[in-house]
DSSP file (Angstrom, degrees, kcal/mol; ACC not computed):
  #  RESIDUE AA STRUCTURE BP1 BP2  ACC     N-H-->O    O-->H-N    N-H-->O    O-->H-N    TCO  KAPPA ALPHA  PHI   PSI    X-CA   Y-CA   Z-CA
    1    1 A M              0   0    0      0, 0.0    61,-0.2     0, 0.0    37,-0.1   0.000 360.0 360.0 360.0 125.9    0.0    0.0    0.0
    2    2 A K  E     +A   61   0A   0     59,-1.4    59,-3.0    58,-0.1     2,-0.3  -0.400 360.0 173.8 -75.3 154.9    1.5    3.3   -1.0
    3    3 A N  E     -A   60   0A   0     57,-0.2    57,-0.2    31,-0.2     3,-0.2  -0.975  44.1-135.0-156.1 161.6    1.9    5.9    1.7
    4    4 A R     >  +     0   0    0     55,-1.4     4,-3.0    -2,-0.3     5,-0.3   0.223  67.7 116.5-104.4  11.8    3.2    9.2    2.7
    5    5 A L  H  > S+     0   0    0     54,-0.3     4,-3.2     1,-0.2     5,-0.3   0.893  74.3  48.6 -48.0 -52.4    4.7    8.0    6.0
    6    6 A T  H  > S+     0   0    0      1,-0.2     4,-2.6     2,-0.2     5,-0.3   0.953 113.3  48.8 -62.5 -45.2    8.3    8.8    5.3
    7    7 A E  H  > S+     0   0    0      2,-0.2     4,-2.3     1,-0.2    -2,-0.2   0.940 113.8  46.1 -59.0 -49.6    7.5   12.3    4.0
    8    8 A L  H  X S+     0   0    0     -4,-3.0     4,-0.8     1,-0.2    -1,-0.2   0.902 113.7  49.2 -62.2 -40.8    5.3   13.1    7.1
    9    9 A R  H ><>S+     0   0    0     -4,-3.2     5,-2.4    -5,-0.3     3,-0.6   0.896 110.8  48.5 -62.4 -41.8    7.9   11.8    9.4
   10   10 A A  H ><5S+     0   0    0     -4,-2.6     3,-1.7    -5,-0.3    -2,-0.2   0.889 101.7  63.0 -70.5 -37.3   10.7   13.7    7.8
   11   11 A S  H 3<5S+     0   0    0     -4,-2.3    -1,-0.2     1,-0.3    -2,-0.2   0.770 108.8  43.3 -60.2 -23.5    8.7   16.9    7.9
   12   12 A R  T <<5S-     0   0    0     -4,-0.8    -1,-0.3    -3,-0.6    -2,-0.2   0.373 113.2-120.6 -93.3  -0.8    8.7   16.6   11.7
   13   13 A E  T < 5 +     0   0    0     -3,-1.7     2,-0.4    -4,-0.3    -3,-0.2   0.884  62.3 148.9  60.6  38.9   12.4   15.6   11.8
   14   14 A W      < -     0   0    0     -5,-2.4    -1,-0.2    -6,-0.1     2,-0.1  -0.797  40.5-137.0-101.5 144.2   11.5   12.2   13.5
   15   15 A S     >  -     0   0    0     -2,-0.4     4,-2.0     1,-0.1     5,-0.2  -0.373  34.1 -99.7 -79.2 173.7   13.5    9.1   13.0
   16   16 A Q  H  > S+     0   0    0      2,-0.2     4,-2.8     1,-0.2     5,-0.2   0.884 127.3  51.8 -58.7 -36.8   11.8    5.8   12.5
   17   17 A G  H  > S+     0   0    0      2,-0.2     4,-3.0     1,-0.2     5,-0.2   0.959 106.9  53.0 -69.7 -47.4   12.4    5.1   16.2
   18   18 A D  H  > S+     0   0    0      1,-0.2     4,-2.0     2,-0.2    -1,-0.2   0.925 113.5  43.0 -55.2 -47.1   10.9    8.3   17.2
   19   19 A L  H  X S+     0   0    0     -4,-2.0     4,-1.7     1,-0.2    -1,-0.2   0.894 111.0  54.0 -62.2 -45.6    7.8    7.6   15.3
   20   20 A A  H  X>S+     0   0    0     -4,-2.8     5,-2.1     1,-0.2     4,-0.8   0.905 108.0  52.3 -52.1 -47.1    7.6    4.0   16.5
   21   21 A E  H ><5S+     0   0    0     -4,-3.0     3,-0.7     1,-0.2    -2,-0.2   0.916 107.9  50.0 -57.2 -47.7    7.8    5.2   20.1
   22   22 A R  H 3<5S+     0   0    0     -4,-2.0    -1,-0.2     1,-0.2    -2,-0.2   0.802 117.5  40.1 -63.5 -28.6    4.9    7.6   19.6
   23   23 A L  H 3<5S-     0   0    0     -4,-1.7    -1,-0.2    -3,-0.2    -2,-0.2   0.425 108.5-122.1-101.0   1.9    2.8    4.8   18.1
   24   24 A A  T <<5S+     0   0    0     -4,-0.8     2,-0.3    -3,-0.7    -3,-0.2   0.881  73.7 113.9  62.9  39.1    4.0    2.1   20.5
   25   25 A V  S   <S-     0   0    0     -5,-2.1    -1,-0.2    -6,-0.1    -2,-0.1  -0.771  72.6 -86.8-126.2 168.7    5.3   -0.2   17.6
   26   26 A S     >  -     0   0    0     -2,-0.3     4,-1.5     1,-0.1    -1,-0.1  -0.338  28.3-121.3 -76.4 164.3    8.7   -1.4   16.7
   27   27 A R  H  > S+     0   0    0      2,-0.2     4,-2.5     1,-0.2     5,-0.2   0.864 116.2  60.4 -70.6 -32.7   11.0    0.6   14.5
   28   28 A Q  H  > S+     0   0    0      1,-0.2     4,-2.6     2,-0.2    -1,-0.2   0.878 102.3  52.5 -59.4 -38.1   11.0   -2.5   12.2
   29   29 A T  H  > S+     0   0    0      2,-0.2     4,-2.2     1,-0.2    -1,-0.2   0.929 107.9  48.6 -60.6 -47.8    7.3   -2.0   11.9
   30   30 A I  H  X S+     0   0    0     -4,-1.5     4,-2.7     2,-0.2    -2,-0.2   0.938 113.5  50.1 -53.7 -51.3    7.6    1.6   10.8
   31   31 A N  H  X S+     0   0    0     -4,-2.5     4,-1.7     1,-0.2    -2,-0.2   0.880 108.9  49.9 -53.7 -45.0   10.3    0.5    8.2
   32   32 A A  H  <>S+     0   0    0     -4,-2.6     5,-2.8     2,-0.2     6,-1.4   0.890 112.9  46.6 -70.6 -37.4    8.1   -2.2    6.8
   33   33 A I  H ><5S+     0   0    0     -4,-2.2     3,-1.3     3,-0.2    -2,-0.2   0.943 112.9  49.9 -69.3 -47.5    5.1    0.2    6.4
   34   34 A E  H 3<5S+     0   0    0     -4,-2.7    -2,-0.2     1,-0.3    -1,-0.2   0.778 112.9  46.2 -64.8 -26.7    7.3    2.9    4.8
   35   35 A T  T 3<5S-     0   0    0     -4,-1.7    -1,-0.3    -5,-0.2    -2,-0.2   0.332 113.2-119.0 -90.0   2.2    8.8    0.3    2.4
   36   36 A E  T < 5S+     0   0    0     -3,-1.3    -3,-0.2     2,-0.2    -2,-0.1   0.810  82.5 119.0  60.6  35.5    5.4   -1.0    1.6
   37   37 A K  S   <S+     0   0    0     -5,-2.8     2,-0.4     1,-0.2    -4,-0.2   0.575  76.1  36.0 -91.9 -19.6    6.3   -4.5    2.8
   38   38 A Y        -     0   0    0     -6,-1.4    -1,-0.2   -37,-0.1    -2,-0.2  -0.995  69.2-144.9-144.4 127.7    3.5   -4.4    5.5
   39   39 A D        -     0   0    0     -2,-0.4     2,-0.1    -3,-0.1    -6,-0.1  -0.815  31.5-122.4 -85.5 128.8    0.0   -2.9    5.6
   40   40 A P        -     0   0    0      0, 0.0    -1,-0.0     0, 0.0   -11,-0.0  -0.386  27.0-102.9 -72.0 153.9   -0.9   -1.5    9.0
   41   41 A S     >  -     0   0    0      1,-0.1     4,-2.6    -2,-0.1     5,-0.2  -0.219  36.4-106.9 -59.2 160.3   -3.9   -2.7   10.9
   42   42 A L  H  > S+     0   0    0      1,-0.2     4,-2.6     2,-0.2     5,-0.3   0.966 122.9  51.2 -54.8 -55.2   -7.0   -0.4   10.8
   43   43 A P  H  > S+     0   0    0      0, 0.0     4,-1.3     0, 0.0    -1,-0.2   0.818 111.4  47.2 -54.6 -34.2   -6.4    0.6   14.3
   44   44 A L  H  > S+     0   0    0      2,-0.2     4,-2.4     1,-0.2    -2,-0.2   0.897 111.3  52.2 -67.8 -47.0   -2.7    1.4   13.6
   45   45 A A  H  X S+     0   0    0     -4,-2.6     4,-2.2     1,-0.2    -1,-0.2   0.901 110.8  46.8 -56.8 -44.0   -3.7    3.4   10.5
   46   46 A L  H  X S+     0   0    0     -4,-2.6     4,-2.5     2,-0.2    -1,-0.2   0.865 110.2  52.9 -67.8 -36.1   -6.2    5.4   12.5
   47   47 A K  H  X S+     0   0    0     -4,-1.3     4,-2.0    -5,-0.3    -2,-0.2   0.916 109.7  49.6 -62.3 -46.7   -3.5    6.0   15.2
   48   48 A I  H  X S+     0   0    0     -4,-2.4     4,-2.4     2,-0.2    -2,-0.2   0.914 109.9  51.4 -64.2 -46.5   -1.2    7.2   12.5
   49   49 A G  H  X>S+     0   0    0     -4,-2.2     5,-2.0     1,-0.2     4,-0.8   0.913 109.7  49.1 -57.9 -46.5   -3.9    9.6   11.2
   50   50 A R  H  <5S+     0   0    0     -4,-2.5     3,-0.2     3,-0.2    -1,-0.2   0.857 109.2  52.8 -66.9 -32.2   -4.5   11.0   14.6
   51   51 A L  H  <5S+     0   0    0     -4,-2.0    -2,-0.2     1,-0.2    -1,-0.2   0.931 117.8  36.4 -67.1 -43.6   -0.8   11.6   15.2
   52   52 A F  H  <5S-     0   0    0     -4,-2.4    -1,-0.2     2,-0.2    -2,-0.2   0.488 106.6-125.4 -87.5  -1.2   -0.4   13.5   12.0
   53   53 A K  T  <5S+     0   0    0     -4,-0.8    -3,-0.2    -3,-0.2    -4,-0.1   0.867  71.6 121.0  60.0  40.1   -3.8   15.2   12.2
   54   54 A L  S   <S-     0   0    0     -5,-2.0    -1,-0.2    -6,-0.2    -2,-0.2  -0.941  71.4-104.3-131.3 146.7   -4.7   13.8    8.8
   55   55 A P    >   -     0   0    0      0, 0.0     3,-2.0     0, 0.0     4,-0.5  -0.477  36.1-116.8 -70.0 150.8   -7.5   11.5    7.5
   56   56 A V  G >> S+     0   0    0      1,-0.3     4,-2.7     2,-0.2     3,-1.3   0.802 113.7  64.5 -57.4 -31.4   -6.2    8.0    6.8
   57   57 A E  G 34 S+     0   0    0      1,-0.3    -1,-0.3     2,-0.2     0, 0.0   0.712  98.6  52.4 -70.9 -20.9   -7.0    8.5    3.1
   58   58 A E  G <4 S+     0   0    0     -3,-2.0    -1,-0.3     1,-0.1    -2,-0.2   0.540 117.0  38.7 -92.9  -3.9   -4.5   11.3    2.8
   59   59 A I  T <4 S+     0   0    0     -3,-1.3   -55,-1.4    -4,-0.5     2,-0.4   0.736 117.8  43.1-107.9 -46.9   -1.7    9.1    4.3
   60   60 A F  E  <  -A    3   0A   0     -4,-2.7     2,-0.4   -57,-0.2    -1,-0.3  -0.824  60.3-174.4-108.1 141.9   -2.5    5.7    2.7
   61   61 A E  E      A    2   0A   0    -59,-3.0   -59,-1.4    -2,-0.4    -4,-0.0  -0.985 360.0 360.0-138.9 125.5   -3.4    4.8   -0.9
   62   62 A S              0   0    0     -2,-0.4   -59,-0.1   -61,-0.2    -1,-0.0   0.439 360.0 360.0 -72.8 360.0   -4.4    1.5   -2.2
């Protein structure tokens, strides 16, 4: 699933580890989402949307 996670994370100058900590997931999970090897669960996608104050549809694209 295509996503803007790398771009959004970089705009806040957060490392993958910083973002992982804020979302209570592993850094490997963030890496897998960013490289499109893993699609986040709906609860995680919603949590990401809330963190960035964006609708999920603006972050993830199928």
